[in-house]
C-alpha positions as CSV (number, residue, x, y, z in Angstrom):
1,M,11.0,0.8,37.6
2,P,7.5,1.3,36.1
3,S,7.2,2.2,32.4
4,E,6.9,5.9,31.4
5,H,3.9,5.0,29.2
6,S,0.6,5.9,30.8
7,Y,-2.4,3.6,31.4
8,A,-4.2,5.6,28.7
9,D,-1.3,5.0,26.3
10,L,-1.4,1.2,26.8
11,L,-5.2,1.1,26.5
12,D,-5.0,2.8,23.2
13,L,-2.1,0.7,21.9
14,N,-3.7,-2.6,22.9
15,A,-6.9,-1.5,21.2
16,W,-4.9,-0.9,18.0
17,I,-3.2,-4.3,18.4
18,R,-6.6,-6.0,18.7
19,K,-8.0,-4.1,15.7
20,N,-5.0,-5.3,13.7
21,S,-5.4,-8.8,15.0
22,D,-9.1,-9.0,14.2
23,A,-8.8,-7.5,10.7
24,F,-5.8,-9.6,9.7
25,H,-7.3,-12.9,11.0
26,W,-10.5,-12.2,9.0
27,Q,-8.5,-11.4,5.8
28,C,-6.3,-14.5,6.1
29,T,-9.1,-16.9,6.8
30,A,-11.5,-15.5,4.2
31,R,-8.9,-16.0,1.4
32,T,-7.4,-19.1,-0.1
33,V,-4.1,-20.6,1.1
34,Q,-1.2,-18.5,-0.2
35,E,0.8,-20.8,-2.4
36,S,3.0,-20.6,-5.5
37,K,4.6,-23.1,-7.9
38,L,7.7,-20.9,-8.1
39,F,8.1,-19.0,-4.8
40,P,8.4,-20.4,-1.3
41,V,5.7,-17.9,-0.2
42,N,5.1,-18.9,3.4
43,P,8.8,-19.1,4.3
44,Y,9.4,-15.7,2.8
45,I,6.4,-14.3,4.7
46,A,7.7,-15.5,8.0
47,M,11.2,-14.1,7.2
48,S,9.7,-10.7,6.3
49,Y,8.0,-10.5,9.6
50,L,11.3,-11.1,11.4
51,N,13.1,-8.5,9.3
52,A,10.3,-6.0,10.1
53,W,10.6,-6.6,13.8
54,Y,14.3,-5.8,13.9
55,R,14.3,-2.9,11.4
56,Y,11.1,-0.9,11.5
57,P,11.6,1.0,14.8
58,S,14.9,2.6,13.6
59,L,13.7,3.2,10.1
60,F,10.5,5.0,11.1
61,R,12.4,7.1,13.6
62,K,14.7,8.1,10.8
63,I,11.8,9.0,8.5
64,E,10.1,11.1,11.2
65,Q,13.2,13.2,11.7
66,T,12.2,14.7,8.3
67,M,8.5,14.2,8.0
68,T,5.8,13.1,10.5
69,A,3.5,10.1,10.0
70,E,0.6,12.5,9.6
71,E,2.4,14.4,6.9
72,L,3.3,11.2,5.1
73,G,-0.3,10.1,5.1
74,D,-1.4,13.5,3.7
75,R,1.2,13.2,0.9
76,A,0.4,9.6,0.1
77,R,-3.3,10.4,-0.2
78,E,-2.8,12.9,-3.0
79,V,-0.9,10.5,-5.4
80,S,-0.7,6.8,-6.2
81,S,2.5,5.0,-5.1
82,A,3.6,2.0,-3.1
83,S,2.2,3.8,0.0
84,G,-1.4,3.0,-0.5
85,I,-4.3,1.2,1.2
86,I,-2.7,-2.2,1.4
87,Q,0.8,-1.1,2.1
88,N,0.0,1.3,4.9
89,G,-2.6,-1.1,6.4
90,I,-0.3,-4.0,6.8
91,I,2.9,-2.4,8.1
92,S,1.8,-3.0,11.7
93,Q,0.7,-6.5,10.9
94,F,4.1,-7.6,9.6
95,Y,5.8,-6.0,12.6
96,L,3.4,-7.6,15.1
97,G,3.9,-10.9,13.2
98,G,7.7,-10.9,13.9
99,R,7.0,-10.1,17.5
100,Q,4.5,-13.0,17.8
101,I,6.9,-15.5,16.2
102,L,9.6,-14.6,18.7
103,I,7.3,-14.7,21.7
104,D,6.1,-18.2,20.7
105,M,9.7,-19.3,20.3
106,G,10.4,-18.2,23.9
107,M,13.0,-15.7,22.6
108,L,10.9,-12.6,23.5
109,K,8.5,-11.7,26.3
110,P,5.4,-9.6,25.6
111,T,7.0,-6.9,27.8
112,D,10.2,-6.7,25.6
113,A,11.1,-3.8,23.3
114,L,8.2,-1.9,24.9
115,D,9.3,1.6,23.6
116,D,9.8,0.2,20.1
117,V,6.4,-1.5,20.1
118,A,4.7,1.6,21.4
119,Y,6.4,3.8,18.8
120,V,5.8,1.6,15.8
121,L,2.1,1.1,16.6
122,D,1.6,4.8,17.3
123,F,3.3,5.6,14.0
124,T,1.2,3.2,11.9
125,K,-2.0,4.4,13.6
126,R,-1.3,8.1,12.9
127,L,-0.3,7.2,9.3
128,N,-3.5,5.4,8.6
129,Q,-5.7,7.9,10.2
130,S,-4.2,10.6,8.1
131,Y,-4.2,8.6,4.9
132,H,-7.9,7.7,5.3
133,R,-9.0,11.0,6.7
134,N,-11.5,11.7,3.9
135,H,-13.8,8.9,5.0
136,A,-12.6,9.1,8.6
137,H,-12.1,5.4,9.2
138,I,-8.7,3.9,10.0
139,L,-9.2,0.8,7.7
140,P,-11.6,-0.1,4.9
141,S,-13.1,-2.8,7.1
142,D,-14.3,-0.1,9.5
143,A,-16.2,1.5,6.6
144,N,-18.3,-1.4,5.5
145,H,-15.6,-2.3,3.0
146,R,-15.4,1.1,1.3
147,A,-12.2,3.0,0.8
148,Q,-13.2,6.5,-0.5
149,V,-9.7,7.8,0.0
150,L,-9.7,10.5,-2.7
151,P,-11.0,14.1,-2.2
152,E,-13.9,15.3,-4.4
153,R,-11.7,17.5,-6.5
154,V,-9.6,14.5,-7.7
155,V,-12.6,12.3,-8.4
156,Q,-14.2,15.1,-10.4
157,V,-11.2,15.3,-12.7
158,F,-11.2,11.5,-13.2
159,Q,-14.9,11.6,-14.0
160,A,-14.7,14.6,-16.3
161,D,-11.8,13.5,-18.4
162,S,-12.5,9.8,-18.7
163,F,-13.3,8.7,-22.3
164,T,-16.5,7.0,-23.1
165,V,-16.1,3.4,-24.3
166,K,-18.5,0.8,-25.7
167,P,-18.0,-3.0,-25.9
168,G,-15.9,-3.9,-28.9
169,D,-14.5,-0.5,-29.7
170,R,-10.8,-0.1,-29.9
171,L,-10.2,1.7,-26.6
172,H,-12.5,-0.6,-24.7
173,T,-10.6,-3.6,-26.0
174,A,-7.2,-2.1,-25.4
175,A,-8.0,-1.2,-21.8
176,G,-9.2,-4.8,-21.0
177,R,-6.1,-6.3,-22.5
178,F,-3.8,-3.8,-20.8
179,L,-5.3,-4.4,-17.4
180,A,-5.0,-8.2,-17.8
181,Q,-1.3,-8.0,-18.8
182,L,-0.6,-5.4,-16.1
183,S,-2.1,-7.7,-13.4
184,Q,-0.1,-10.7,-14.5
185,Y,3.2,-8.7,-14.5
186,E,2.5,-7.2,-11.1
187,F,2.0,-10.6,-9.5
188,L,5.2,-11.9,-10.9
189,S,7.3,-8.8,-10.2
190,H,6.0,-8.8,-6.6
191,C,6.9,-12.5,-6.2
192,E,3.4,-13.7,-6.6
193,C,1.7,-11.5,-4.0
194,R,-0.8,-8.7,-4.4
195,L,1.3,-5.8,-3.1
196,G,1.6,-4.1,-6.5
197,I,-2.1,-3.5,-6.9
198,N,-4.4,-1.1,-5.0
199,N,-8.1,-0.3,-5.6
200,S,-10.0,2.6,-4.0
201,G,-13.7,3.6,-4.0
202,P,-16.4,3.0,-4.9
203,Y,-17.2,6.6,-6.0
204,R,-20.8,7.3,-7.1
205,I,-21.1,8.5,-10.7
206,G,-24.7,9.5,-11.4
207,E,-27.6,7.3,-10.4
208,S,-26.5,3.9,-11.7
209,S,-22.7,4.0,-12.1
210,E,-19.7,3.7,-9.8
211,M,-16.0,4.5,-10.3
212,L,-13.3,2.1,-9.2
213,V,-9.8,3.7,-9.1
214,R,-7.2,1.0,-9.9
215,D,-3.6,1.6,-9.0
216,F,-0.6,-0.4,-10.2
217,V,2.7,0.5,-8.6
218,D,6.5,-0.3,-8.8
219,L,6.4,-1.4,-12.4
220,A,9.6,0.0,-13.8
221,E,13.2,0.1,-12.8
222,G,13.3,1.3,-9.2
223,D,13.8,-0.2,-5.8
224,Y,13.6,-3.9,-6.8
225,P,17.0,-4.8,-8.3
226,W,15.4,-7.8,-10.2
227,L,13.6,-5.3,-12.4
228,D,16.8,-3.6,-13.6
229,G,17.1,-4.3,-17.4
230,V,13.9,-6.3,-17.8
231,A,11.7,-3.3,-17.0
232,S,13.8,-0.6,-18.7
233,E,11.2,0.0,-21.5
234,I,8.2,0.4,-19.2
235,S,7.2,4.1,-19.5
236,Y,6.1,4.8,-15.9
237,N,6.6,3.3,-12.5
238,N,3.0,3.7,-11.4
239,Y,-0.3,3.8,-13.3
240,T,-3.8,4.8,-12.1
241,M,-6.8,3.9,-14.2
242,P,-10.2,5.2,-13.1
243,V,-12.8,2.8,-14.4
244,V,-16.5,3.6,-14.5
245,L,-19.0,0.8,-14.7
246,K,-22.8,0.9,-15.0
247,D,-25.2,-1.2,-12.9
248,T,-22.3,-2.5,-10.8
249,H,-21.6,-2.1,-7.1
250,F,-18.1,-2.4,-5.7
251,N,-16.8,-3.3,-2.3
252,I,-13.2,-2.9,-1.3
253,V,-13.6,-6.3,0.2
254,D,-10.7,-6.2,2.7
255,D,-7.9,-4.0,4.0
256,W,-5.7,-5.4,1.2
257,A,-7.4,-3.1,-1.3
258,S,-9.0,-6.0,-3.3
259,F,-12.5,-5.5,-4.7
260,E,-15.6,-7.5,-5.3
261,A,-18.4,-6.5,-7.6
262,T,-22.2,-7.1,-7.6
263,P,-22.9,-8.5,-10.1
264,A,-19.5,-9.9,-11.0
265,Y,-17.1,-7.5,-12.7
266,D,-17.9,-7.5,-16.4
267,H,-15.7,-5.5,-18.8
268,N,-18.7,-5.1,-21.0
269,N,-20.2,-2.9,-18.3
270,V,-17.3,-0.4,-18.5
271,T,-18.6,2.9,-19.7
272,S,-15.5,5.1,-19.4
273,I,-11.8,5.0,-18.5
274,G,-8.8,7.3,-18.0
275,L,-5.1,6.8,-17.3
276,Y,-2.7,8.7,-15.1
277,T,0.7,8.4,-13.4
278,S,2.0,9.9,-10.2
279,D,4.6,9.2,-7.5
280,Y,6.5,10.8,-4.6
281,L,7.9,13.4,-6.9
282,S,4.7,14.5,-8.5
283,D,2.3,17.2,-7.3
284,G,-0.9,15.3,-8.0
285,Y,-1.9,13.1,-10.9
286,I,-0.5,13.5,-14.4
287,P,-2.6,12.4,-17.4
288,V,-1.0,9.8,-19.7
289,A,-1.9,9.9,-23.4
290,M,-5.2,11.5,-22.5
291,D,-5.5,13.8,-25.6
292,N,-8.2,11.8,-27.2
293,P,-9.4,8.1,-27.3
294,A,-7.1,7.3,-30.2
295,T,-3.9,8.4,-28.4
296,L,-4.9,6.5,-25.3
297,A,-5.7,3.4,-27.3
298,D,-2.3,3.7,-29.1
299,F,-0.5,4.0,-25.7
300,L,-2.3,1.1,-24.0
301,E,-1.6,-1.2,-27.0
302,H,2.0,-0.3,-27.1
303,E,2.6,-0.4,-23.3
304,R,0.8,-3.8,-23.1
305,D,3.3,-5.2,-25.6
306,V,6.2,-3.7,-23.6
307,I,4.9,-5.2,-20.3
308,A,4.3,-8.5,-22.0
309,R,8.0,-8.6,-23.1
310,A,9.1,-7.6,-19.6
311,T,6.9,-10.4,-18.1
312,S,8.6,-13.0,-20.3
313,E,12.1,-11.7,-19.5
314,L,11.3,-11.7,-15.8
315,W,10.1,-15.3,-15.9
316,A,13.4,-16.2,-17.5
317,V,15.4,-14.4,-14.8
318,M,13.5,-15.8,-11.9
319,A,13.5,-19.3,-13.3
320,G,17.3,-19.3,-12.8
321,W,17.2,-18.1,-9.2
322,T,18.2,-20.3,-6.3
323,R,15.7,-21.1,-3.5
324,E,17.5,-18.5,-1.3
325,Q,17.1,-15.8,-3.9
326,L,13.4,-16.7,-4.3
327,V,13.0,-16.3,-0.5
328,D,15.0,-13.1,-0.3
329,S,13.1,-11.4,-3.1
330,G,9.7,-12.3,-1.6
331,L,10.6,-11.3,1.9
332,L,12.0,-8.0,0.8
333,V,8.8,-7.2,-1.2
334,Y,6.8,-7.9,2.0
335,Y,9.1,-6.3,4.4
336,G,9.4,-3.3,2.0
337,V,5.7,-2.3,2.2
338,A,6.8,0.8,4.1
339,K,9.7,1.8,1.7
340,D,7.8,4.6,-0.1
341,L,7.4,6.5,3.1
342,A,11.2,6.9,3.0
343,H,10.9,8.0,-0.6
344,I,8.2,10.6,0.3
345,A,10.4,12.0,3.1
346,G,13.5,11.9,0.8
347,V,15.6,9.6,3.0
348,Y,15.4,6.4,1.1
349,D,18.5,4.2,1.3
350,Q,18.7,0.9,-0.6
351,D,20.5,-0.8,2.2
352,D,17.7,0.1,4.6
353,W,15.0,-1.6,2.5
354,M,16.6,-4.2,0.3
355,L,18.8,-6.2,2.8
356,V,18.0,-8.9,5.3
357,E,19.1,-8.0,8.8
358,E,21.7,-10.4,10.3
359,R,19.5,-11.1,13.2
360,A,16.7,-12.2,10.8
361,Q,19.1,-14.2,8.7
362,R,19.7,-16.6,11.7
363,F,16.2,-18.0,11.2
364,K,16.6,-18.8,7.5
365,P,17.8,-22.4,8.0
366,L,14.5,-23.2,9.8
367,M,12.4,-21.9,6.9
368,N,12.0,-25.0,4.7
369,D,8.7,-25.3,2.9
370,E,7.1,-27.5,5.5
371,Y,8.0,-25.4,8.6
372,G,7.3,-22.1,6.8
373,R,3.9,-23.4,5.7
374,D,2.9,-24.7,9.1
375,L,4.2,-21.7,11.0
376,I,2.2,-19.2,8.9
377,A,-0.9,-21.4,9.0
378,E,-0.8,-21.7,12.7
379,L,0.1,-18.0,13.2
380,V,-2.4,-16.3,11.0
381,G,-5.0,-18.9,10.3
382,Y,-5.6,-21.3,13.1
383,I,-4.2,-18.9,15.7
384,S,-3.2,-22.1,17.6
385,L,0.3,-21.1,18.8
386,S,0.7,-21.4,22.5
387,S,1.5,-17.7,22.8
388,Q,-1.8,-16.8,21.1
389,Q,-4.0,-18.6,23.6
390,G,-6.2,-16.9,26.1
391,N,-7.9,-18.5,29.1
392,G,-10.3,-21.3,28.7
393,Y,-13.3,-19.0,28.3
394,T,-12.1,-16.7,25.5
395,M,-13.0,-16.9,21.8
396,S,-11.6,-14.8,19.0
397,K,-13.8,-12.3,17.1
398,F,-14.3,-14.3,13.9
399,S,-14.0,-17.9,15.1
400,G,-14.3,-20.0,18.2
401,A,-10.5,-20.1,18.6
402,P,-9.5,-19.6,22.2
403,G,-7.2,-16.7,21.7
404,D,-6.2,-13.9,19.4
405,M,-3.6,-13.4,16.7
406,W,-1.4,-10.7,18.2
407,S,-0.4,-10.6,21.9
408,T,-1.2,-7.3,23.7
409,I,1.2,-5.4,26.0
410,P,0.8,-6.5,29.6
411,Y,-0.4,-3.7,31.8
412,S,1.9,-5.0,34.5
413,V,4.7,-2.8,33.1
414,L,2.9,0.1,34.8
415,A,3.6,-1.5,38.1
416,D,6.6,-3.6,38.8
417,D,7.0,-6.0,35.9
418,E,10.3,-6.2,34.1
419,F,10.5,-4.9,30.6
420,S,13.1,-3.9,28.0
421,S,13.0,-0.8,25.8
422,T,14.2,-1.6,22.3
423,V,15.7,-4.2,20.0
424,G,18.6,-1.7,19.4
425,P,19.8,-0.1,16.2
426,I,19.8,-1.7,12.8
427,R,22.7,-4.1,12.3
428,S,24.4,-5.1,9.0
429,G,22.4,-7.0,6.4
430,S,22.9,-9.1,3.3
431,T,21.1,-10.6,0.4
432,S,21.7,-13.3,-2.1
433,L,20.2,-11.1,-4.9
434,P,22.3,-9.1,-7.4
435,A,23.0,-5.5,-6.5
436,K,21.0,-2.7,-8.0
437,T,22.7,-1.1,-11.0
438,S,20.1,1.1,-12.8
439,T,18.5,4.5,-12.0
440,W,15.1,5.1,-10.5
441,T,12.1,5.7,-12.8
442,T,10.1,8.7,-11.6
443,T,7.7,11.3,-13.0
444,Q,10.7,13.6,-13.3
445,G,12.7,11.2,-15.4
446,R,15.1,8.4,-14.7
447,L,17.3,9.6,-11.8
448,P,20.1,8.4,-9.5
449,L,19.1,7.9,-6.0
450,D,20.8,10.9,-4.5
451,E,18.9,13.1,-7.0
452,V,15.6,11.3,-6.2
453,N,16.1,12.0,-2.5
454,R,17.1,15.6,-3.1
455,R,14.0,16.4,-5.2
456,A,11.7,14.6,-2.8
457,R,13.0,16.7,0.1
458,E,12.5,19.9,-1.9
459,L,9.0,19.0,-3.1
460,N,6.4,21.2,-1.5
461,P,3.0,20.2,-3.0
462,L,0.3,22.9,-2.8
463,T,-2.0,20.5,-1.0
464,S,0.6,20.0,1.8
465,Q,1.2,23.7,2.4
466,D,-0.2,25.2,5.6
467,R,-2.7,27.4,3.8
468,Y,-4.4,24.4,2.1
469,R,-3.5,21.2,4.0
470,F,-6.5,21.2,6.3
471,L,-9.1,22.3,3.8
472,D,-11.0,19.0,3.5
473,D,-14.3,18.2,1.8
474,R,-16.2,19.0,5.0
475,W,-14.8,22.5,5.1
476,L,-15.7,23.0,1.5
477,K,-19.4,22.5,2.2
478,D,-19.5,25.8,4.1
479,H,-16.8,27.7,2.1
480,V,-17.5,27.1,-1.6
481,G,-17.0,30.8,-2.2
482,D,-13.7,31.1,-0.3
483,P,-10.8,32.0,-2.7
484,R,-8.8,29.2,-1.1
485,A,-11.3,26.7,-2.3
486,D,-11.0,27.9,-5.9
487,E,-7.2,27.9,-5.7
488,L,-7.2,24.3,-4.4
489,Y,-9.6,23.0,-7.0
490,R,-7.9,24.9,-9.9
491,H,-4.6,23.5,-8.8
492,T,-6.0,19.9,-9.1
493,Q,-7.7,20.8,-12.4
494,Q,-4.7,22.4,-14.0
495,R,-4.0,19.3,-16.2
496,S,-7.6,18.5,-16.8
497,R,-8.9,18.5,-20.4
498,L,-12.5,19.6,-19.4
499,L,-12.2,21.1,-15.9
500,A,-9.1,23.4,-16.2
501,G,-10.0,26.7,-14.4
502,K,-13.5,25.7,-13.3
503,G,-12.7,25.9,-9.6
504,A,-14.8,24.7,-6.7
505,G,-18.6,24.3,-6.6
506,L,-19.2,21.8,-9.3
507,T,-21.6,18.9,-8.6
508,N,-21.6,15.4,-10.0
509,A,-24.3,16.4,-12.4
510,D,-22.4,19.5,-13.5
511,V,-19.4,17.3,-14.4
512,E,-21.7,14.9,-16.4
513,A,-23.2,17.9,-18.2
514,L,-19.7,19.1,-19.2
515,R,-18.9,15.6,-20.5
516,S,-21.9,15.5,-22.7
């Protein structure tokens, strides 16, 4: 019996598969080999792909019973959380990676789980289109390596309220040390991967300056059980630091939200900074210690010391882990890139996101260091697996390899080819890691999970309400005098030190004049 999916559906899905394939191949081959002296990185990557394959279809359907992918993207765009550029962009990559491994092992045909594949790909495409709607590209690589995600009204507040700094002054020094310690902690807490750090921009500030917005997420006690206790003193789960630099141009160099600077990033070129927190329970960004430069410097110095202690304690915890615990933690960080979508929708369940599916567990004995290393290298680097090969005339987009990373869906399912619909519902899972014991750190306090979910379901941010949701920056160009524009801007400005009550219509130059 032919598939119920149309030819147009499959054309669109296969184009999305190929976009993911090309983007991921370029990112993987343009970076250094992913290795760690502590974590078995490549084995846990391979395992995360398999866990995603078996679990994502059911979990995304569960989320969309409460909130659509488009609504999730709109919510995620207005705050900083673990549903940012890198996380949203690689959900489909991990899912397709699990599919490709199983196809190459001969355990799966490209026509298997057709409805699941179609649904997950459609979900991730809608999510990314919504999240990136301000620059109207699906991925930063489509936008010449820019990711101008934030609306004007948010960037204006960041610009207006940022404190001027000069090399050697107290706040300038405190910010540099804070960022360095924060980055070290994020890589360790995320099992030596980059999933805790996002960057967006660049945003033009005057004639010779640009703003880079730096996000650090999942810092405190929350979803990751290994942070219980060691992260108990960290003040907030997420930090956003807008950083303005003079005579420096930024590129968001890949869809992993990393940046490059021309000339190289020099902290001496930083001219102003700010600090905010936000999450799935906040209606926008909340200033942190932004009363004056001295209070911000005090906070950064204190919080740096707190994070330094947490880093040392976490090293001690992880040094005592077994190899299986090291694999489980890393694979759950990778597999869990979509977990904050469940938080936004108010349906987060720890067993959904912090367990390894029994069907994925079957592959763990294969994943020694050598096999895991070679599998990932062949899968995402050399694209030399037999399942990835095309005919003798084909070449991949970014190399001469005779094939592509992810297999497309055969159009034969529209005729008489056999196919299966789904991998079935989620099965039981397990983990070698200790169970979670603490509360969740949120902008509304430290809360038990049922309360976190309840408050998330009840949250109705003004920017998501029907009256305001579709009032984008393009609409504003023709409606500056519309009362809804002022309402929207004043809502974003309500916590601003300099812009509170100013409303719509300010230009970049107006904001600079207010600052001076």
